[in-house]
Each structure stands twice: as C-alpha cells, then as structure tokens.
C-alpha positions in Angstrom: 13.7 -40.3 -25.1 12.6 -38.5 -21.9 13.6 -34.9 -21.4 15.6 -35.8 -18.2 17.5 -38.4 -20.0 18.3 -35.9 -22.7 19.6 -33.4 -20.1 21.7 -36.0 -18.4 23.4 -37.1 -21.6 24.2 -33.6 -22.8 25.8 -32.4 -19.6 29.5 -31.8 -19.7 31.4 -34.1 -17.4 34.9 -33.9 -16.0 37.0 -36.7 -14.5 40.1 -36.2 -12.5 42.5 -38.9 -11.4 43.5 -38.8 -7.7 46.4 -40.8 -6.4 45.6 -41.6 -2.7 48.3 -40.3 -0.6 49.4 -41.7 2.7 48.5 -38.5 4.6 44.8 -39.1 3.5 44.5 -42.4 5.1 44.2 -43.9 8.6 46.4 -46.6 10.1 44.6 -49.2 8.0 45.4 -47.4 4.8 41.8 -46.4 4.3 41.0 -42.9 3.1 39.5 -40.6 5.8 35.9 -39.7 5.0 36.5 -35.9 4.8 39.1 -36.3 2.0 36.3 -37.1 -0.5 35.0 -33.6 -0.2 38.5 -32.2 -1.0 38.5 -34.6 -4.1 35.0 -33.2 -5.0 36.6 -29.7 -5.1 39.4 -30.9 -7.5 36.8 -32.2 -9.9 34.5 -29.2 -9.6 37.4 -26.8 -10.2 38.3 -28.8 -13.3 34.8 -28.7 -14.6 34.5 -25.0 -14.0 37.6 -24.6 -16.2 35.7 -26.4 -19.0 33.2 -23.5 -18.9 36.2 -21.3 -20.1 36.6 -19.8 -16.7 39.1 -21.1 -14.2 37.6 -20.6 -10.6 40.4 -18.0 -9.9 39.1 -16.0 -12.9 35.6 -16.0 -11.5 37.0 -14.6 -8.3 38.9 -11.9 -10.2 35.5 -11.0 -11.9 34.3 -10.2 -8.3 32.2 -13.3 -7.5 32.4 -16.3 -5.2 30.5 -19.6 -5.3 29.6 -20.1 -1.6 29.1 -23.7 -0.5 25.6 -24.1 1.1 25.3 -27.8 1.3 27.4 -30.9 1.0 26.2 -34.5 0.6 28.4 -37.7 0.6 27.3 -41.3 0.4 30.1 -43.8 1.1 30.4 -47.2 -0.6 33.6 -49.1 -0.7 36.8 -47.5 0.8 39.6 -46.0 -1.2 43.0 -47.2 -0.1 46.6 -45.9 0.0 48.4 -46.4 -3.3 45.3 -46.6 -5.4 44.5 -44.0 -8.2 40.7 -43.2 -8.0 38.6 -41.3 -10.6 36.4 -38.4 -9.6 33.6 -37.6 -12.0 31.8 -34.3 -11.7 28.9 -32.7 -13.6 26.6 -29.8 -13.1 23.4 -31.3 -12.0 21.2 -28.2 -11.6 21.5 -24.6 -12.5 19.1 -22.0 -11.1 19.1 -18.2 -11.3 21.3 -17.9 -8.1 22.8 -21.2 -7.6 24.2 -24.5 -8.8 24.3 -28.1 -7.7 27.3 -30.2 -8.7 27.2 -34.0 -8.5 30.0 -36.4 -8.1 31.0 -40.1 -8.4 34.3 -41.4 -7.0 35.2 -44.8 -8.3 38.2 -47.2 -8.8 37.6 -48.9 -12.1 34.0 -50.2 -11.9 34.0 -50.2 -8.2 31.9 -47.2 -6.8 33.5 -45.7 -3.8 31.4 -42.7 -3.1 28.9 -40.2 -4.5 27.6 -36.9 -3.5 26.7 -33.4 -4.3 27.5 -29.8 -3.4 25.2 -26.8 -3.6 26.5 -23.4 -4.2 25.2 -19.7 -4.1 26.6 -17.0 -6.3 27.8 -14.1 -4.1 29.3 -10.7 -4.9 32.9 -10.9 -3.4 32.9 -7.3 -2.2 29.7 -7.5 -0.2 29.3 -11.2 0.3 25.6 -10.8 -0.7 23.8 -13.4 -2.9 23.3 -12.4 -6.6 22.0 -13.9 -9.8 24.4 -15.8 -12.0 26.8 -13.1 -13.4 25.8 -12.3 -16.9 29.3 -13.2 -18.3 28.9 -16.7 -16.8 25.4 -17.5 -17.6 25.9 -19.0 -21.0 29.2 -20.9 -20.2 27.5 -22.6 -17.2 24.3 -23.2 -19.0 26.4 -25.2 -21.5 28.0 -27.2 -18.7 24.4 -28.1 -17.5 23.3 -29.1 -21.0 21.2 -26.1 -21.5 22.6 -24.1 -24.3 21.2 -20.6 -24.2 
C-alpha cells in the first residue's frame, strides 16, 4: 500500500447532516453557492471537536484559525427540502497551518467538493504562530499522523 493511501485511510472524518432550508435557496429551490462554505464550517467545527477541542475552547486558549483560502467545485445542485451530508477531514497539517477538505453529497450524488486553508494566529496580537503545543498531538491524530 502506498504511503499516501495509508495516510488518507487513517484520517479522522466527520460527517454532518444539513437540512436545506428555504432561506438558503433561490426562487427555483436551488441552494445559493455561498451556503456551501457555511456548510463546510459546520463540518469543520464538528471535526475540530473530534480532536477533543471545540473551536470555542481553542479561542479560549488564545488562538484563532484564520481562513486564508477557500476552494469550491460545484457539481449537482442541492435543493430545498433535501438533507445533504457534508464530509470533512484534515487533508494537510503543517507547522503553522492546516488544510481541510470537504465533500457535499446527497446519497451517492456528489454536489460539491472543496477545501479551506487556515493559519494559526495568536488571538491577542493577530500574528501567525506555530501550532499551539497543546493542540499539536490532537490535530496530528485528525490528520492521521499520531505523534
């Protein structure tokens, strides 16, 4: 088995169900493209909680994860009344940042995929920093790299 396959298989994944609300759609009942990014955040927050740290706890520790990049690729549209699933996993972990990947689907139908990149920052100063010591091991586990 290739190393890349092993890392992918060992990553912690999180799936959240999202009921498409009327306010998220246009007149045709199709979800507006910006809402996928909001759904990404729901799944990312749930994944962070699997590390043992809810995002609000990370903030109380004095750190923020600043969004530095967002990518979305759209496939089939999500529609009002459907319940879609949003999968999230930590695709890459570096000394100062992370890249989360996402897949939005309804059953076997892929609706969108994407990624967000984040930089660790000290909340008090807003300056970038290395992954906080207390969070290194929990996030390494999410990424499939037990330390």
